[in-house]
VEXVO-658107 format. One line per field, with one value per atom (N, C-alpha, C): residue in three letters; x, y, z; atom name; residue number from 1. Coordinates in Angstrom, 3 decimals, always signed. Each point is the difference from the previous one (the first is absolute). Example, Ala and Ser with C-alpha at 12.3 -4.5 7.8 and 13.67 -1.06 7.14 Angstrom:
2
residu c(ALA|ALA|ALA|SER|SER|SER)
c1 c(+13.190|-0.890|+0.900|-0.350|+0.820|-0.770)
c2 c(-5.690|+1.190|+1.200|+1.050|+1.190|+1.090)
c3 c(+7.800|+0.000|+0.000|-0.720|+0.060|+0.730)
atome c(N|CA|C|N|CA|C)
num c(1|1|1|2|2|2)
END
This chain:
125
residu c(MET|MET|MET|LYS|LYS|LYS|ARG|ARG|ARG|PHE|PHE|PHE|LEU|LEU|LEU|LEU|LEU|LEU|VAL|VAL|VAL|THR|THR|THR|CYS|CYS|CYS|VAL|VAL|VAL|THR|THR|THR|ALA|ALA|ALA|SER|SER|SER|PHE|PHE|PHE|LEU|LEU|LEU|SER|SER|SER|PHE|PHE|PHE|GLY|GLY|GLY|THR|THR|THR|ALA|ALA|ALA|ALA|ALA|ALA|VAL|VAL|VAL|ALA|ALA|ALA|HIS|HIS|HIS|HIS|HIS|HIS|SER|SER|SER|PHE|PHE|PHE|ALA|ALA|ALA|MET|MET|MET|PHE|PHE|PHE|ASP|ASP|ASP|ARG|ARG|ARG|SER|SER|SER|ARG|ARG|ARG|THR|THR|THR|GLN|GLN|GLN|ASN|ASN|ASN|ILE|ILE|ILE|THR|THR|THR|GLY|GLY|GLY|THR|THR|THR|VAL|VAL|VAL|LYS|LYS|LYS|GLU|GLU|GLU|PHE|PHE|PHE|GLN|GLN|GLN|LEU|LEU|LEU|ILE|ILE|ILE|ASN|ASN|ASN|PRO|PRO|PRO|HIS|HIS|HIS|GLY|GLY|GLY|TRP|TRP|TRP|LEU|LEU|LEU|ARG|ARG|ARG|ILE|ILE|ILE|LEU|LEU|LEU|VAL|VAL|VAL|PRO|PRO|PRO|ASP|ASP|ASP|ALA|ALA|ALA|ASN|ASN|ASN|GLY|GLY|GLY|ASP|ASP|ASP|GLN|GLN|GLN|ASN|ASN|ASN|GLU|GLU|GLU|TRP|TRP|TRP|SER|SER|SER|LEU|LEU|LEU|GLU|GLU|GLU|LEU|LEU|LEU|GLY|GLY|GLY|GLY|GLY|GLY|ALA|ALA|ALA|GLY|GLY|GLY|LEU|LEU|LEU|LEU|LEU|LEU|GLN|GLN|GLN|ARG|ARG|ARG|SER|SER|SER|GLY|GLY|GLY|TRP|TRP|TRP|ALA|ALA|ALA|GLN|GLN|GLN|ASN|ASN|ASN|SER|SER|SER|VAL|VAL|VAL|HIS|HIS|HIS|PRO|PRO|PRO|GLY|GLY|GLY|ASP|ASP|ASP|LYS|LYS|LYS|VAL|VAL|VAL|VAL|VAL|VAL|VAL|VAL|VAL|ARG|ARG|ARG|ILE|ILE|ILE|HIS|HIS|HIS|PRO|PRO|PRO|LEU|LEU|LEU|ARG|ARG|ARG|ASP|ASP|ASP|GLY|GLY|GLY|SER|SER|SER|TYR|TYR|TYR|GLY|GLY|GLY|GLY|GLY|GLY|GLN|GLN|GLN|LEU|LEU|LEU|ILE|ILE|ILE|SER|SER|SER|VAL|VAL|VAL|THR|THR|THR|LEU|LEU|LEU|PRO|PRO|PRO|GLY|GLY|GLY|GLY|GLY|GLY|ARG|ARG|ARG|VAL|VAL|VAL|LEU|LEU|LEU|GLY|GLY|GLY|GLN|GLN|GLN|ARG|ARG|ARG|PHE|PHE|PHE)
c1 c(+0.814|-1.126|+1.041|+0.964|+0.737|+0.761|+0.830|+0.032|-0.425|-1.350|-0.918|-0.302|+0.145|-0.308|+1.168|+1.253|+1.259|-0.401|+0.085|+0.011|-1.044|-1.463|-1.245|+0.899|+0.336|+0.362|+0.980|+1.330|+0.775|-0.528|-0.912|-0.591|-0.719|-0.858|-0.800|+0.735|+1.194|+0.922|+0.687|+0.474|+0.529|-1.086|-1.526|-0.863|-0.658|+0.200|-0.335|+1.039|+1.585|+0.999|-0.216|+0.086|-0.147|-1.328|-1.535|-0.780|+0.317|+0.639|+0.483|+0.829|+0.790|+0.954|-0.846|-0.690|-0.782|-1.142|-0.344|-1.331|+0.375|+1.270|+0.417|-0.611|-0.157|-0.547|-0.305|-0.823|-0.094|+0.599|+0.385|+0.842|-1.278|-1.181|-0.777|-0.366|+1.050|-0.529|+1.105|+0.852|+0.582|-0.380|+0.461|-0.667|+1.472|-0.053|+1.298|+0.003|-1.100|+0.208|+0.518|+0.150|+0.976|+1.116|+0.605|+1.637|+0.246|+0.394|+0.117|+1.527|+0.641|+1.298|-0.232|+0.497|+0.209|+1.052|+0.288|+1.471|-0.318|+0.956|-0.373|+1.615|-0.478|+0.836|-0.315|+1.022|-0.107|-0.249|-1.479|-0.378|+0.535|-0.051|+0.290|-0.390|+1.291|-0.093|-0.242|-0.947|+0.014|+0.164|+1.152|+0.358|-0.217|-1.530|-0.708|-1.407|-0.310|-0.613|-1.258|-1.643|+0.422|-0.261|+0.251|+0.583|+0.564|+1.065|+0.376|-0.328|+0.397|-0.651|+0.773|-0.333|+0.708|-0.874|+0.212|-0.394|+0.666|-0.742|+0.589|-0.425|+0.157|-0.291|+0.043|-1.456|+0.204|-0.721|+0.636|-0.820|-0.873|-0.991|-0.924|-0.024|-1.154|+0.040|+0.074|-0.251|-0.205|+1.071|+1.025|+1.022|-0.019|-1.168|-0.413|+1.121|-0.068|+0.720|-1.217|-0.409|-0.419|+0.714|-0.557|+0.913|-0.693|+0.951|-0.157|-0.336|-0.478|+0.521|+0.208|+0.997|-0.029|+0.455|-1.105|+0.077|+1.706|+0.358|+0.965|-0.035|+0.713|-0.424|+0.757|+0.297|+0.427|+1.758|+0.236|+1.716|+0.408|-0.128|+0.680|-0.056|-1.237|+0.070|+0.689|+0.099|+0.887|+1.439|+0.578|+1.364|+0.221|-0.942|+0.551|+0.293|-0.603|-0.416|+1.520|+0.529|+1.547|-0.159|-1.633|+0.081|+0.123|+1.031|+0.201|-0.590|+0.133|-0.189|+0.311|+1.061|+0.497|-0.002|-0.845|+0.027|-0.935|-1.070|-0.169|-0.220|+0.376|-0.029|-0.583|-0.645|-1.173|+1.350|-0.598|+0.505|+0.438|-0.352|+0.576|-0.981|+0.255|-0.374|-0.235|-1.005|-0.724|-0.837|-0.038|-1.290|-0.282|-1.515|-0.330|-0.775|-0.209|-1.196|-1.232|-0.576|-1.143|-1.338|-0.818|-1.575|-0.858|-0.296|-0.704|-1.635|-0.219|-1.502|-1.102|-0.684|-1.212|-0.718|-0.161|-0.911|+0.499|+1.414|+0.675|+0.515|-0.085|+0.854|+1.378|+1.052|+1.012|+0.689|+0.180|+0.945|+0.117|+0.384|+0.211|+1.174|-0.062|+0.491|+1.498|+0.899|+1.589|+0.596|+0.188|+0.547|+1.859|+0.235|+1.125|+0.733|+1.121|+0.153|+1.510|+0.230|+1.102|+0.539|+1.106|+0.984|+0.932|+0.400|+0.333|+1.466|+0.921|+1.103|-0.622|-1.032|-0.519|-0.611|+0.780|-0.522|-1.488|-0.094|-1.413|-0.405|-1.147|-0.263|-1.063|-0.786|-1.039|-0.496|-1.129|-0.101|-0.771|-0.082|-0.369|-1.382|-1.010|-1.299|-0.452)
c2 c(-1.456|+1.688|+0.961|-0.235|+1.493|+0.042|-0.737|+0.005|+0.670|-0.502|+0.371|+1.459|+0.387|+1.445|+0.910|-0.368|+0.781|-0.190|-0.857|-0.096|+0.800|+0.385|+0.253|+1.966|+0.280|+1.378|+0.306|-0.612|+0.387|-0.027|-0.789|+0.073|+1.160|+0.419|+1.257|+1.003|+0.222|+0.830|+0.586|-0.865|+0.199|+0.662|-0.838|+0.370|+1.651|+0.269|+1.456|+0.858|-0.258|+0.840|+0.146|-1.056|-0.103|+0.962|+0.177|+0.474|+1.324|+0.634|+1.160|+0.639|-0.579|+0.388|+0.542|-1.607|+0.404|+1.031|+0.363|+0.605|+1.551|+0.463|+1.225|+1.274|-0.009|+0.737|-0.195|+0.549|-0.272|+1.142|+0.013|+0.626|+0.957|-0.322|+0.627|+0.820|+1.197|+1.573|+0.328|-0.844|+0.477|-0.324|+0.743|-0.682|-1.014|-1.334|-0.253|-0.963|+0.717|+0.174|+1.148|+0.835|+1.215|+0.297|+0.408|+0.690|+1.407|+1.070|+1.341|+0.150|+0.710|+0.938|+1.192|+0.667|+0.938|+0.623|+1.329|+0.533|+0.962|-0.014|+0.742|+0.068|+0.822|+0.189|-1.002|-0.668|-1.035|+1.381|-0.831|+1.123|-0.975|-1.308|-1.015|-1.231|-1.141|-1.267|-0.762|-1.218|-0.443|-1.354|-0.769|-1.282|-0.927|-0.222|-0.446|-1.526|-0.188|-1.158|+0.460|-0.289|-1.249|+0.498|+1.555|+0.497|+0.843|+0.122|+1.297|+0.969|+1.392|+1.052|+0.652|+0.776|+0.899|+1.081|+1.371|+1.233|+0.937|+0.247|+1.189|+0.799|+1.119|+1.501|+0.064|+0.120|+0.301|+1.201|+0.592|+1.476|-0.492|+1.063|-0.084|+0.954|+0.289|+1.173|+0.949|+0.421|+1.274|+0.438|-1.155|+0.299|-0.339|-0.401|-0.322|-1.674|-0.105|-1.655|-0.644|-1.308|-0.977|-0.937|-0.516|-1.187|-1.425|-0.504|-1.267|-1.109|-1.015|-1.044|-1.059|-0.618|-1.580|-0.938|-1.178|-1.309|-0.772|-0.472|-1.103|-0.960|-1.256|-1.038|+0.179|-1.129|+0.025|+0.076|+0.574|-0.113|-1.101|-1.177|-1.192|-0.236|-0.258|+0.109|+1.508|+1.023|+0.775|-0.080|-0.761|+0.167|-1.240|-0.787|-1.201|+0.121|+1.091|+0.684|+1.440|-0.143|+1.146|+1.231|+0.338|+1.224|+0.147|+0.993|+0.327|+1.360|+0.140|+1.188|+1.127|+0.257|+0.866|+0.748|-1.209|-0.509|+1.729|+0.003|+1.555|+0.943|+1.148|+1.166|+1.256|+0.897|+1.114|+0.746|+0.334|+1.055|-0.232|-1.714|-0.713|+0.723|-0.099|-0.245|-0.874|-0.978|-1.026|-0.477|-1.087|-0.678|-0.693|-0.331|-1.189|-0.568|-1.171|-0.607|-0.868|+0.425|-0.659|-0.631|-0.554|-0.634|+0.926|+1.520|+0.565|-0.386|+0.775|+0.107|+0.028|-0.999|+0.201|+0.745|+0.970|+1.184|+1.248|+0.008|+0.566|+1.423|-0.395|+0.843|-0.413|+1.011|+0.264|-1.050|-1.175|-1.449|-1.234|-0.922|-1.672|-0.313|-1.242|-1.118|-0.138|+0.177|+0.125|-1.097|+0.432|-1.444|+0.234|+1.417|-0.190|+1.792|+0.365|+1.162|+0.308|+0.875|+0.461|+1.202|-0.562|+1.654|+0.224|+1.391|+1.062|-0.805|-0.612|-0.451|-0.835|-0.382|-1.269|-1.107|-0.603|-1.058|-0.253|-1.031|-0.533|-0.752|+0.151|-0.943|-0.474|-1.497|-0.334|-1.054|-0.847|-0.618|-1.390|-0.840|-1.221|-0.638|-0.194|+0.089|-1.524)
c3 c(-0.106|+0.149|+0.140|+0.175|+0.694|-1.644|-0.380|-1.782|-0.590|-0.461|-0.537|+0.512|+1.179|+0.134|-0.706|+0.370|-0.263|-1.729|-0.777|-1.232|-0.554|+0.718|-0.345|+0.098|+1.233|+0.019|-0.635|-0.217|-1.055|-1.991|+0.057|-1.720|+0.084|+1.450|-0.231|-0.351|+1.139|-0.183|-1.189|-0.867|-1.475|-1.110|+0.023|-0.535|-0.021|+1.735|+0.344|-0.737|+0.355|-0.545|-1.595|-0.529|-1.237|-0.808|+0.789|-0.373|+0.185|+0.964|+0.450|-1.700|-0.032|-1.164|-1.459|-0.062|-1.126|-0.126|+1.178|-0.222|+0.519|-0.139|+0.325|-0.535|-1.090|-0.785|-1.742|-0.284|-1.728|-0.257|-1.341|-1.306|-0.567|-0.190|-0.394|-0.770|+1.178|-0.345|-1.013|-0.361|-0.791|-1.253|-1.496|-1.245|-0.653|+0.326|-0.368|-1.692|-0.492|-1.313|-1.178|+1.040|-0.531|+1.005|-0.828|+0.639|-0.599|+0.911|+0.105|+0.425|-0.704|+0.540|+0.152|+1.332|+0.712|+0.099|-0.249|+0.432|+1.023|+1.172|+1.344|+0.786|+1.037|+1.111|+1.071|+0.561|+1.312|+1.154|+0.854|+1.033|+1.055|+0.307|+0.901|-0.747|+0.482|-0.121|+1.277|+0.039|+1.751|-0.631|+0.224|+0.053|+1.330|-0.058|+1.278|-0.260|+0.859|-0.097|+0.267|-0.234|-1.172|-1.375|-0.376|-1.063|+0.203|-1.307|-0.083|-0.715|+0.243|-0.844|-0.460|-1.178|-0.671|-0.327|+0.363|+0.079|-0.798|-1.471|-0.596|-0.508|-0.594|-0.117|-1.342|-1.124|-1.376|+0.076|-0.883|-0.396|-1.335|+0.004|-0.768|-0.862|-0.711|-1.344|+0.545|+1.079|+0.748|+1.017|-0.094|+0.589|+1.178|+0.841|+1.340|+0.312|+1.240|+0.365|+0.328|-0.404|+0.563|+0.570|+1.080|+1.031|-0.180|-1.360|-0.003|+1.062|+0.333|+1.110|-0.729|+0.059|-1.240|+1.453|-0.254|+1.072|-0.934|+1.232|-0.238|+0.823|-0.551|+0.629|+1.726|+0.802|+1.089|+0.034|+0.988|+0.405|-0.678|+0.587|-0.623|-1.411|-0.232|-1.874|-0.492|+0.066|-0.504|+0.250|+1.292|+0.150|-1.319|+0.340|-1.040|-1.734|-0.292|-0.783|-0.498|+0.815|-0.052|+0.903|+0.606|+1.062|+1.168|+0.508|+1.044|+0.699|+1.117|+0.556|-0.302|-0.760|-1.002|-1.136|-0.689|-1.282|-1.097|+1.321|-0.880|+1.400|-1.142|+1.461|-0.405|+0.952|-0.181|-0.903|-1.045|-1.070|-0.992|-0.391|-1.125|-1.309|-0.848|-0.865|-0.842|+0.046|-0.234|-1.293|-0.561|-1.287|+0.886|+0.180|+0.502|-1.051|-0.011|-0.621|+0.517|+0.229|+0.715|-0.373|+0.757|-0.653|+1.077|-0.937|+0.823|+0.934|+0.748|+0.817|-1.007|+0.015|-0.765|+0.242|+1.163|+0.296|-0.900|-0.475|-0.768|+1.175|+1.218|+1.005|+0.049|+0.256|+0.141|+0.290|-0.034|+0.713|-1.099|+0.594|-0.952|+0.525|-0.629|+0.528|-0.757|+0.835|-0.874|-0.895|-1.245|-0.861|+0.298|-0.233|-0.377|+0.441|+0.220|+0.486|-0.990|-0.810|-0.504|+0.933|+0.862|+0.816|-1.055|+0.800|-0.910|-0.682|+0.422|-0.859|-0.619|-0.348|-1.085|+0.310|+1.038|+1.161|-0.056|-0.387|-0.066|+1.076|+1.140|+1.061|-0.354|+0.218|-0.149|+1.151|-0.315|+0.847|-0.445|+0.582|-0.591|+0.741|-0.923|+0.294|+0.749)
atome c(N|CA|C|N|CA|C|N|CA|C|N|CA|C|N|CA|C|N|CA|C|N|CA|C|N|CA|C|N|CA|C|N|CA|C|N|CA|C|N|CA|C|N|CA|C|N|CA|C|N|CA|C|N|CA|C|N|CA|C|N|CA|C|N|CA|C|N|CA|C|N|CA|C|N|CA|C|N|CA|C|N|CA|C|N|CA|C|N|CA|C|N|CA|C|N|CA|C|N|CA|C|N|CA|C|N|CA|C|N|CA|C|N|CA|C|N|CA|C|N|CA|C|N|CA|C|N|CA|C|N|CA|C|N|CA|C|N|CA|C|N|CA|C|N|CA|C|N|CA|C|N|CA|C|N|CA|C|N|CA|C|N|CA|C|N|CA|C|N|CA|C|N|CA|C|N|CA|C|N|CA|C|N|CA|C|N|CA|C|N|CA|C|N|CA|C|N|CA|C|N|CA|C|N|CA|C|N|CA|C|N|CA|C|N|CA|C|N|CA|C|N|CA|C|N|CA|C|N|CA|C|N|CA|C|N|CA|C|N|CA|C|N|CA|C|N|CA|C|N|CA|C|N|CA|C|N|CA|C|N|CA|C|N|CA|C|N|CA|C|N|CA|C|N|CA|C|N|CA|C|N|CA|C|N|CA|C|N|CA|C|N|CA|C|N|CA|C|N|CA|C|N|CA|C|N|CA|C|N|CA|C|N|CA|C|N|CA|C|N|CA|C|N|CA|C|N|CA|C|N|CA|C|N|CA|C|N|CA|C|N|CA|C|N|CA|C|N|CA|C|N|CA|C|N|CA|C|N|CA|C|N|CA|C|N|CA|C|N|CA|C|N|CA|C|N|CA|C|N|CA|C|N|CA|C|N|CA|C|N|CA|C|N|CA|C|N|CA|C|N|CA|C|N|CA|C|N|CA|C|N|CA|C|N|CA|C|N|CA|C|N|CA|C|N|CA|C|N|CA|C|N|CA|C|N|CA|C)
num c(1|1|1|2|2|2|3|3|3|4|4|4|5|5|5|6|6|6|7|7|7|8|8|8|9|9|9|10|10|10|11|11|11|12|12|12|13|13|13|14|14|14|15|15|15|16|16|16|17|17|17|18|18|18|19|19|19|20|20|20|21|21|21|22|22|22|23|23|23|24|24|24|25|25|25|26|26|26|27|27|27|28|28|28|29|29|29|30|30|30|31|31|31|32|32|32|33|33|33|34|34|34|35|35|35|36|36|36|37|37|37|38|38|38|39|39|39|40|40|40|41|41|41|42|42|42|43|43|43|44|44|44|45|45|45|46|46|46|47|47|47|48|48|48|49|49|49|50|50|50|51|51|51|52|52|52|53|53|53|54|54|54|55|55|55|56|56|56|57|57|57|58|58|58|59|59|59|60|60|60|61|61|61|62|62|62|63|63|63|64|64|64|65|65|65|66|66|66|67|67|67|68|68|68|69|69|69|70|70|70|71|71|71|72|72|72|73|73|73|74|74|74|75|75|75|76|76|76|77|77|77|78|78|78|79|79|79|80|80|80|81|81|81|82|82|82|83|83|83|84|84|84|85|85|85|86|86|86|87|87|87|88|88|88|89|89|89|90|90|90|91|91|91|92|92|92|93|93|93|94|94|94|95|95|95|96|96|96|97|97|97|98|98|98|99|99|99|100|100|100|101|101|101|102|102|102|103|103|103|104|104|104|105|105|105|106|106|106|107|107|107|108|108|108|109|109|109|110|110|110|111|111|111|112|112|112|113|113|113|114|114|114|115|115|115|116|116|116|117|117|117|118|118|118|119|119|119|120|120|120|121|121|121|122|122|122|123|123|123|124|124|124|125|125|125)
END
């Protein structure tokens, strides 16, 4: 009986961890059928979990600055893809390739970023 309870508890634990990882959130807010290139200046870069963030300032036709918030993968995924905490700096001029938000607001899912020296950083999905 003790062995049955132990196996049941261990199995339930593994199943609940797997469900939490898969159920994190949907990517339905991004239009993954489209890509967009945007040129801007880095405001902030966060290499954090559960998602990294890149915020860039992009000038519009009137010269106003619009802040775009771009979602990245988690810190581990990014580090395995070549990113580091100091990969991107505020003030860097960058070109980003994204899957834009479906609602048209200033944001998206980052595909890659081209840094000032020409280095391209991406992420594995």
